[in-house]
C-alpha positions as CSV (number, residue, x, y, z in Angstrom):
1,M,-26.1,-72.9,24.6
2,S,-28.0,-72.5,27.9
3,T,-29.1,-69.2,29.3
4,A,-26.7,-69.5,32.2
5,E,-23.7,-69.9,29.9
6,T,-24.8,-66.9,27.9
7,Q,-25.0,-64.7,31.0
8,T,-21.6,-65.8,32.4
9,R,-19.6,-65.5,29.0
10,Q,-17.1,-62.7,28.9
11,T,-15.8,-60.8,25.9
12,P,-12.4,-62.1,24.7
13,G,-9.5,-59.9,25.8
14,E,-11.4,-58.3,28.7
15,P,-10.3,-59.0,32.2
16,S,-12.6,-60.8,34.5
17,S,-14.7,-58.7,36.7
18,G,-14.4,-61.1,39.5
19,A,-16.5,-64.0,40.8
20,G,-20.1,-63.6,40.8
21,T,-20.0,-60.6,38.4
22,Q,-22.0,-61.0,35.2
23,E,-22.0,-58.7,32.1
24,R,-24.9,-58.9,29.8
25,R,-24.3,-58.1,26.1
26,T,-27.1,-57.4,23.7
27,P,-26.3,-58.6,20.2
28,G,-25.2,-55.8,17.8
29,L,-24.3,-53.3,20.6
30,V,-20.8,-52.4,21.9
31,P,-20.2,-51.7,25.6
32,V,-19.6,-48.1,26.5
33,T,-16.2,-48.8,28.0
34,E,-15.0,-50.4,24.8
35,T,-16.2,-47.4,22.7
36,M,-14.3,-44.9,25.0
37,R,-11.1,-46.9,24.7
38,T,-11.4,-47.0,20.9
39,A,-11.9,-43.2,20.9
40,E,-8.8,-42.8,23.1
41,R,-6.7,-44.9,20.7
42,R,-7.8,-42.9,17.6
43,P,-4.9,-40.8,16.3
44,P,-5.4,-37.1,16.4
45,E,-6.5,-35.4,13.1
46,P,-3.9,-33.4,11.4
47,P,-4.5,-29.6,11.7
48,G,-6.0,-27.9,8.7
49,P,-4.2,-25.3,6.6
50,A,-3.6,-22.1,8.6
51,Q,-5.8,-19.2,7.6
52,P,-3.8,-16.3,6.2
53,P,-3.9,-13.2,8.4
54,A,-6.0,-10.3,7.4
55,R,-4.2,-8.0,5.1
56,L,-4.5,-4.5,6.7
57,P,-3.2,-2.7,3.6
58,S,-5.9,-4.2,1.3
59,A,-8.6,-3.4,3.8
60,F,-7.3,0.2,4.1
61,W,-7.4,0.7,0.3
62,R,-10.9,-0.9,0.1
63,L,-12.1,1.5,2.7
64,L,-10.5,4.5,1.0
65,G,-12.0,3.4,-2.4
66,S,-15.4,3.2,-0.8
67,E,-15.0,6.7,0.6
68,L,-13.8,8.1,-2.7
69,G,-16.8,6.5,-4.5
70,L,-19.2,8.1,-2.1
71,T,-17.6,11.5,-2.3
72,F,-17.4,11.8,-6.1
73,R,-20.8,10.2,-6.7
74,R,-22.6,12.7,-4.3
75,P,-24.6,15.2,-6.4
76,R,-23.6,18.1,-4.2
77,N,-19.9,17.5,-4.8
78,Q,-20.4,17.1,-8.5
79,V,-22.2,20.4,-8.6
80,M,-19.4,22.1,-6.8
81,L,-16.9,20.7,-9.3
82,A,-19.0,21.9,-12.2
83,V,-19.3,25.4,-10.8
84,L,-15.5,25.5,-10.3
85,A,-15.0,24.3,-13.8
86,S,-17.3,27.0,-15.2
87,V,-15.6,30.0,-13.5
88,P,-12.4,29.9,-15.6
89,V,-14.6,29.8,-18.7
90,L,-16.4,32.9,-17.5
91,I,-13.1,34.6,-16.7
92,G,-11.7,33.8,-20.0
93,I,-14.7,35.1,-21.9
94,G,-14.7,38.3,-19.9
95,L,-11.0,38.8,-20.6
96,R,-11.5,38.0,-24.2
97,I,-14.1,40.7,-24.5
98,A,-12.0,43.2,-22.6
99,S,-9.0,42.5,-24.8
100,G,-10.8,43.8,-27.8
101,D,-9.6,47.3,-27.0
102,E,-6.5,48.5,-28.8
103,A,-4.6,49.4,-25.6
104,V,-4.6,46.8,-22.9
105,G,-2.0,46.0,-20.3
106,G,-1.5,44.4,-16.9
107,L,-3.5,41.3,-16.2
108,I,-5.7,41.5,-19.3
109,G,-2.7,42.0,-21.6
110,A,-0.8,39.1,-20.0
111,V,-3.7,36.7,-20.6
112,A,-4.5,38.0,-24.0
113,G,-0.9,37.5,-25.0
114,N,-0.7,33.8,-24.0
115,S,-3.3,31.2,-23.2
116,L,-1.4,29.6,-20.4
117,M,-1.7,32.7,-18.2
118,L,-5.4,32.1,-17.8
119,T,-4.6,29.2,-15.4
120,F,-2.7,31.4,-13.1
121,V,-5.3,34.1,-13.2
122,S,-8.0,31.5,-12.4
123,F,-6.1,30.3,-9.4
124,S,-5.7,33.9,-8.2
125,F,-9.5,34.3,-8.3
126,L,-10.6,31.0,-6.9
127,V,-8.0,30.0,-4.3
128,L,-9.1,32.5,-1.8
129,L,-12.8,31.7,-1.6
130,L,-14.5,29.2,-3.9
131,M,-11.9,26.4,-3.7
132,P,-11.8,26.7,0.1
133,I,-15.6,26.4,0.2
134,A,-15.6,23.2,-1.8
135,V,-12.9,21.6,0.5
136,S,-14.6,22.9,3.6
137,V,-17.9,21.2,2.7
138,V,-16.3,17.8,2.1
139,G,-13.9,18.1,5.1
140,G,-16.5,19.3,7.5
141,D,-18.8,16.5,6.5
142,S,-16.2,13.8,6.9
143,I,-16.7,12.8,10.5
144,A,-19.7,14.9,11.6
145,G,-21.8,13.7,8.7
146,E,-21.3,10.1,9.7
147,A,-22.1,10.9,13.3
148,G,-25.2,12.8,12.3
149,A,-26.4,10.0,10.0
150,G,-25.9,7.4,12.7
151,T,-23.3,5.4,10.6
152,L,-20.2,6.3,12.5
153,R,-20.9,3.7,15.2
154,Y,-21.2,1.0,12.5
155,L,-17.9,2.1,10.9
156,L,-16.1,1.8,14.3
157,A,-17.7,-1.6,15.0
158,A,-15.6,-3.0,12.1
159,P,-12.0,-3.9,13.0
160,A,-10.7,-0.8,11.2
161,G,-9.6,1.2,14.2
162,R,-10.2,4.9,14.8
163,T,-6.8,6.0,13.7
164,R,-7.1,4.2,10.4
165,L,-10.6,5.5,9.8
166,L,-9.5,9.1,10.5
167,V,-6.6,8.7,8.1
168,V,-8.9,7.4,5.4
169,K,-11.3,10.3,5.9
170,Y,-8.5,12.8,5.7
171,L,-7.0,11.3,2.6
172,N,-10.4,11.3,1.0
173,V,-10.7,15.1,1.5
174,V,-7.1,15.6,0.3
175,I,-7.8,13.7,-3.0
176,F,-10.9,15.8,-3.5
177,A,-8.9,18.9,-2.9
178,Y,-6.4,17.9,-5.6
179,A,-9.4,17.1,-7.8
180,V,-10.7,20.6,-7.3
181,T,-7.3,22.0,-8.2
182,A,-7.0,19.8,-11.3
183,V,-10.5,20.7,-12.5
184,V,-9.8,24.5,-12.2
185,A,-6.4,24.1,-14.0
186,L,-7.8,21.9,-16.8
187,S,-10.8,24.1,-17.4
188,A,-8.6,27.2,-17.5
189,L,-6.1,25.6,-19.8
190,I,-8.7,24.4,-22.3
191,T,-10.5,27.7,-22.3
192,G,-7.2,29.6,-22.8
193,L,-6.2,27.4,-25.7
194,I,-9.5,28.1,-27.4
195,L,-9.8,31.9,-26.8
196,F,-6.2,33.0,-26.8
197,P,-3.0,32.5,-28.8
198,V,-0.4,29.9,-27.8
199,G,3.2,30.9,-27.7
200,P,6.1,31.8,-25.3
201,V,5.0,32.8,-21.9
202,T,6.0,36.2,-20.5
203,L,6.7,35.9,-16.8
204,L,6.2,38.6,-14.1
205,S,9.9,39.2,-14.1
206,G,9.8,40.1,-17.9
207,N,11.6,36.9,-19.0
208,T,10.1,34.7,-21.7
209,V,9.9,30.9,-21.4
210,S,8.7,28.2,-23.8
211,V,5.3,26.6,-23.9
212,A,6.7,23.4,-22.4
213,D,8.3,25.3,-19.6
214,G,5.0,27.1,-19.0
215,L,3.2,23.8,-18.7
216,L,5.7,22.6,-16.2
217,R,5.2,25.7,-14.1
218,I,1.4,25.0,-14.2
219,L,2.0,21.5,-12.8
220,I,4.2,23.0,-10.0
221,S,1.5,25.5,-9.2
222,M,-1.1,22.8,-9.1
223,G,0.9,20.8,-6.6
224,Y,1.4,23.8,-4.4
225,V,-2.2,25.0,-4.5
226,G,-3.3,21.4,-3.8
227,A,-1.0,21.3,-0.7
228,G,-2.6,24.5,0.5
229,M,-6.1,23.0,0.2
230,A,-4.8,19.8,2.0
231,A,-3.8,22.0,4.9
232,L,-7.3,23.5,5.0
233,A,-8.7,19.9,4.8
234,A,-6.9,19.1,8.1
235,V,-8.5,22.1,9.7
236,A,-12.0,21.0,8.5
237,V,-11.6,17.4,9.6
238,A,-10.4,18.5,13.0
239,L,-13.4,20.7,13.5
240,S,-15.6,17.9,12.2
241,T,-14.6,15.7,15.2
242,F,-16.1,18.2,17.7
243,T,-19.7,18.1,16.5
244,E,-22.3,15.7,15.1
245,V,-23.8,18.4,12.8
246,S,-21.9,18.6,9.6
247,I,-23.2,22.1,8.8
248,G,-21.6,23.3,12.0
249,A,-18.2,22.1,11.1
250,I,-18.5,23.5,7.5
251,A,-19.6,26.9,8.8
252,A,-16.9,27.0,11.4
253,T,-14.2,26.3,8.8
254,M,-15.6,28.9,6.5
255,V,-15.8,31.5,9.3
256,L,-12.2,30.8,10.1
257,V,-11.2,31.4,6.5
258,I,-13.1,34.6,6.2
259,V,-11.8,35.9,9.5
260,T,-8.2,35.3,8.5
261,Q,-8.9,37.0,5.2
262,V,-10.2,40.1,7.1
263,L,-7.1,40.1,9.4
264,R,-4.9,40.1,6.3
265,A,-6.5,43.3,5.1
266,I,-5.6,45.2,8.3
267,P,-2.1,46.8,7.9
268,Q,-1.6,47.0,11.7
269,L,-1.7,43.2,11.9
270,A,1.1,42.6,9.4
271,E,3.1,40.8,12.0
272,I,0.7,37.9,12.3
273,M,0.2,37.5,8.5
274,P,3.0,34.8,8.1
275,Y,1.0,32.6,10.5
276,L,-2.3,32.8,8.6
277,L,-3.0,30.0,6.2
278,P,-4.5,32.1,3.4
279,T,-1.4,34.2,3.3
280,W,0.5,31.4,1.6
281,W,-2.2,30.2,-0.8
282,T,-1.4,32.9,-3.4
283,R,2.4,32.3,-3.2
284,F,2.1,30.0,-6.2
285,D,3.0,33.1,-8.2
286,A,6.6,32.2,-7.4
287,V,6.5,30.0,-10.5
288,L,6.1,33.1,-12.6
289,R,9.5,34.4,-11.8
290,S,12.8,33.4,-13.5
291,P,14.2,31.3,-12.1
292,V,11.3,29.8,-10.0
293,D,11.5,31.0,-6.4
294,F,11.6,27.5,-4.8
295,A,12.6,29.1,-1.5
296,D,9.2,30.8,-1.3
297,L,7.4,27.7,-2.4
298,G,9.3,25.6,0.2
299,Q,8.5,28.0,3.0
300,G,4.8,27.8,2.0
301,L,4.9,24.0,2.0
302,L,6.5,24.1,5.5
303,V,3.6,26.2,6.7
304,F,1.1,23.8,5.1
305,G,2.9,20.9,6.8
306,A,2.8,22.6,10.2
307,Y,-1.0,23.1,9.8
308,I,-1.5,19.5,8.8
309,L,0.5,18.2,11.7
310,L,-1.1,20.5,14.3
311,F,-4.7,20.0,13.3
312,G,-4.2,16.4,12.5
313,S,-3.0,15.9,16.0
314,I,-6.0,17.7,17.4
315,A,-8.3,15.6,15.3
316,W,-6.6,12.3,16.4
317,A,-6.6,13.4,20.1
318,R,-10.3,14.3,19.9
319,F,-11.5,11.3,17.8
320,S,-9.5,8.6,19.6
321,G,-11.1,9.4,22.9
322,K,-14.5,10.5,21.7
323,D,-17.6,8.7,23.0
324,I,-19.8,7.7,20.0
325,T,-23.4,8.2,21.0
326,S,-25.1,8.1,17.6
């Protein structure tokens, strides 16, 4: 085949480019126009399997589990739980020594007569100061501690949302508050069973109930006291959103508790006592009446719910529009 014939030969199936037009083909290569047409004729690839959407509930529980792990592994919080567990033991030993006298009555006589009463006595001693201190430390450190350590910005960089992060922080403090309540109750119950006799429980109203009924009343008091500490947790978390120094939020919460305790001791201010949170912490003694004064307990729970709603709204309003600078 001559060179001229090779230069003027066209690819089969292609239209002629006209007279005098020559297309040169190099053996083994395909013209660009043919490659583009082939790509246009290629059928589209079927779409891959759709990725499942992110499950917000699972992410929520993972974040809450991480917070709980950090809270209960922190040595400071473990020490506070240990101190709270030791106080009922000291109270029980002191009441045991005092009950050695022949004539005892009142509180000592009630505890010496039945081991279950030590739980209620321990709550009476601890619910006004030591238990609020423990809850205030964890609650005041919830947001301010992250801001002070410079980790709050990284937490908000994840697609968790400020509202969900705030809810997780608050639930973490609430669970710790109920853990504090359970530690006090369990320590007092074990100590009472060791040091004092077990039998029917004599209530404040003079009636006697069985041991099973007494244990049920302890569970009710635990739920009520835990709700009171959850209300204080809302106050501490709200104050924690206003500062980047955790000790400031903790101190502010404790000052608020102490001031309200002082106000309760002034008889001339009796009209404001129903609005003060510590006033309702000791109303768990309604379980020591026969029948249980559920109306008093219900009123206390309404007060706790009002505090949670009020200070929870303050925390959300502050945290949702807060500029994170650290």
